[in-house]
C-alpha positions as CSV (number, residue, x, y, z in Angstrom):
1,M,-39.6,-30.6,39.9
2,S,-36.6,-32.9,39.7
3,R,-37.2,-33.7,36.0
4,L,-36.4,-30.0,35.3
5,A,-32.9,-30.7,36.4
6,H,-32.7,-33.2,33.5
7,A,-34.2,-30.8,30.9
8,Q,-32.6,-31.2,27.5
9,N,-29.8,-29.0,26.5
10,P,-31.1,-28.5,23.0
11,A,-28.2,-26.3,21.8
12,A,-25.8,-29.2,22.2
13,G,-24.5,-30.8,19.0
14,H,-26.5,-33.6,17.3
15,L,-25.8,-36.9,18.9
16,T,-24.9,-40.1,17.0
17,A,-27.4,-42.9,17.2
18,V,-25.4,-44.7,19.9
19,A,-24.9,-41.6,22.0
20,H,-28.6,-40.7,21.6
21,A,-29.7,-44.2,22.7
22,Q,-27.6,-43.8,25.9
23,S,-29.0,-40.3,26.5
24,V,-32.6,-41.6,26.2
25,L,-31.8,-44.4,28.6
26,E,-30.5,-42.0,31.2
27,F,-33.7,-39.9,30.8
28,Q,-35.8,-43.0,31.3
29,Q,-33.8,-44.1,34.4
30,N,-34.1,-40.7,36.0
31,L,-37.8,-40.5,35.4
32,N,-38.3,-44.0,36.9
33,K,-36.3,-42.9,39.9
34,E,-38.6,-39.9,40.3
35,F,-41.6,-42.2,40.3
36,L,-40.0,-44.3,43.0
37,S,-39.3,-41.3,45.2
38,P,-41.9,-40.6,47.9
39,A,-41.2,-36.9,47.7
40,E,-41.6,-36.6,44.0
41,S,-43.8,-39.4,42.7
42,P,-47.4,-38.7,41.6
43,L,-48.2,-42.4,42.5
44,T,-49.8,-43.5,45.8
45,D,-47.8,-45.5,48.3
46,Q,-49.5,-48.7,47.1
47,E,-48.9,-47.9,43.4
48,R,-45.2,-47.0,44.1
49,A,-44.7,-50.3,46.0
50,A,-45.7,-52.1,42.8
51,F,-43.9,-49.8,40.4
52,N,-41.2,-51.2,38.2
53,T,-40.9,-48.9,35.2
54,L,-43.0,-46.5,33.1
55,P,-44.1,-47.8,29.7
56,F,-41.9,-46.2,27.1
57,Y,-42.2,-46.4,23.3
58,P,-39.1,-48.0,21.7
59,T,-36.4,-45.3,21.3
60,G,-36.6,-43.9,17.9
61,Y,-33.7,-41.9,16.4
62,A,-36.1,-40.5,13.8
63,Y,-37.9,-38.6,16.6
64,Y,-34.7,-36.7,17.5
65,V,-34.6,-33.8,15.2
66,A,-32.8,-30.5,14.5
67,A,-35.1,-27.5,14.8
68,T,-34.7,-23.8,13.8
69,L,-35.3,-21.5,16.7
70,V,-37.4,-18.3,16.1
71,C,-37.5,-16.2,19.3
72,D,-40.5,-14.1,20.2
73,S,-39.4,-10.9,21.9
74,N,-42.9,-9.3,21.8
75,S,-45.0,-11.9,23.5
76,Q,-47.2,-10.9,26.4
77,P,-48.0,-13.0,29.5
78,F,-51.1,-15.1,29.2
79,A,-53.0,-17.4,31.6
80,I,-52.6,-21.0,30.4
81,E,-55.5,-23.4,30.7
82,T,-55.0,-26.2,33.2
83,S,-56.9,-29.3,34.3
84,T,-58.3,-27.2,37.2
85,A,-59.5,-23.7,37.7
86,R,-55.8,-22.6,38.2
87,R,-54.5,-20.3,35.5
88,P,-50.7,-19.8,35.9
89,L,-49.0,-17.1,33.8
90,Y,-46.7,-18.0,31.0
91,R,-45.1,-16.1,28.1
92,K,-44.2,-17.5,24.7
93,Y,-40.4,-17.7,24.3
94,G,-40.3,-18.7,20.7
95,E,-41.0,-21.3,18.1
96,L,-39.2,-24.4,17.0
97,R,-39.6,-25.2,13.3
98,F,-38.6,-28.7,12.2
99,V,-39.3,-31.5,9.7
100,L,-40.4,-34.9,11.0
101,N,-40.9,-37.8,8.6
102,G,-40.8,-35.3,5.7
103,Q,-43.5,-33.0,7.1
104,P,-42.8,-29.4,8.2
105,L,-44.0,-28.8,11.8
106,H,-43.6,-26.3,14.6
107,L,-44.0,-26.1,18.3
108,S,-44.1,-23.1,20.6
109,M,-42.0,-23.0,23.8
110,Y,-43.2,-21.2,26.9
111,Q,-41.7,-19.7,30.1
112,N,-43.5,-20.0,33.4
113,L,-43.3,-16.6,35.0
114,E,-43.2,-18.0,38.5
115,L,-40.2,-20.2,37.7
116,L,-38.4,-17.2,36.3
117,K,-38.1,-16.1,39.9
118,R,-36.6,-19.4,41.2
119,P,-32.8,-19.7,41.1
120,G,-31.6,-22.5,38.8
121,L,-34.9,-22.5,36.8
122,E,-34.7,-19.1,35.1
123,D,-33.7,-20.8,31.8
124,Y,-36.4,-23.5,31.9
125,L,-38.6,-23.8,28.7
126,F,-41.8,-25.8,28.6
127,V,-43.2,-27.5,25.5
128,P,-46.7,-29.0,26.0
129,F,-48.0,-30.8,22.9
130,T,-50.5,-33.2,21.6
131,D,-50.2,-35.6,18.6
132,L,-52.2,-38.3,17.0
133,T,-51.2,-40.9,19.5
134,N,-53.0,-39.2,22.3
135,G,-55.7,-41.6,23.6
136,R,-54.3,-44.3,21.3
137,G,-51.1,-45.3,23.0
138,S,-50.1,-42.1,24.8
139,Y,-51.9,-40.1,27.4
140,G,-55.1,-38.4,26.1
141,G,-54.4,-35.1,27.6
142,G,-51.1,-34.6,25.8
143,R,-47.4,-34.7,26.8
144,Y,-44.6,-32.4,27.9
145,L,-41.0,-31.7,26.9
146,D,-38.5,-29.8,29.0
147,L,-35.8,-27.7,27.5
148,R,-33.2,-25.1,28.6
149,I,-32.7,-21.7,27.0
150,P,-29.8,-22.0,24.6
151,P,-26.8,-19.5,24.5
152,A,-27.5,-16.2,22.9
153,G,-27.3,-16.3,19.1
154,T,-28.3,-19.9,18.9
155,T,-30.5,-20.6,15.8
156,L,-30.4,-24.4,15.7
157,M,-31.7,-26.6,18.5
158,Q,-32.1,-30.3,19.1
159,L,-35.6,-31.6,19.9
160,D,-36.0,-35.1,21.3
161,F,-39.5,-36.5,21.4
162,N,-38.1,-39.7,23.1
163,C,-38.0,-37.5,26.2
164,A,-41.7,-36.6,26.1
165,Y,-43.4,-37.4,29.4
166,N,-46.9,-37.4,30.8
167,P,-48.3,-34.7,33.1
168,S,-48.8,-35.8,36.7
169,C,-52.5,-35.6,36.0
170,A,-52.1,-38.8,34.0
171,Y,-51.5,-40.6,37.4
172,S,-53.5,-38.7,39.9
173,H,-56.4,-36.2,39.9
174,G,-54.8,-34.2,42.7
175,Y,-52.7,-32.1,40.3
176,S,-53.3,-29.0,38.2
177,C,-51.6,-29.6,34.8
178,P,-51.3,-27.2,31.9
179,V,-53.3,-28.1,28.8
180,P,-51.3,-27.9,25.5
181,P,-52.4,-24.8,23.7
182,A,-54.1,-25.2,20.3
183,E,-50.9,-24.0,18.4
184,N,-49.1,-27.1,19.8
185,R,-51.4,-29.7,18.5
186,L,-49.4,-31.7,16.0
187,P,-51.2,-33.3,13.1
188,V,-49.0,-36.4,13.1
189,A,-48.4,-39.4,15.3
190,I,-45.3,-39.4,17.5
191,P,-44.8,-42.8,19.0
192,A,-41.9,-41.8,21.2
193,G,-41.4,-41.0,24.9
194,V,-43.7,-42.2,27.7
195,Q,-46.8,-44.2,26.7
196,S,-50.1,-44.4,28.6
197,D,-50.5,-47.3,30.9
198,H,-54.3,-46.9,31.0
């Protein structure tokens, strides 16, 4: 869960290219540290001993976009599909609408109802998604983004696909990982974030 502590603050102002590159580097370093930690890594002891760094796509400023937030106050809890029989409860928090490479797109953000009860994680937002790189450079099962709920009244958020990471299932079958819902299947390729090393 340590990566939740590094969830993007999407309501912060839009970063310059230099500041953005530094932000992505910090994300990558923190994720690598997690993979080296015996308590947090999905890798086996043997894999961890040989681990150096995750494979990342080159940082792309074009995959750091401003998005309009449309909240959903009427959503009902639903059981999300996972890679196992487990079906944790989530609710849709809202939708992010953005333009990427000239194409209008949108992604739904979800809240894990269990995390709502955990101090420090009440404002955690989960964005599982797939795109056309899945199975062709990135993990076939999709990738995740972590965000924080912005201050009340926020209508514009920053969305950084350079911080997309693989579910733990990409490294071990001992995990139960949410499957990106159909509404979060992007019809474009997003060569940003963590790649697949398989």
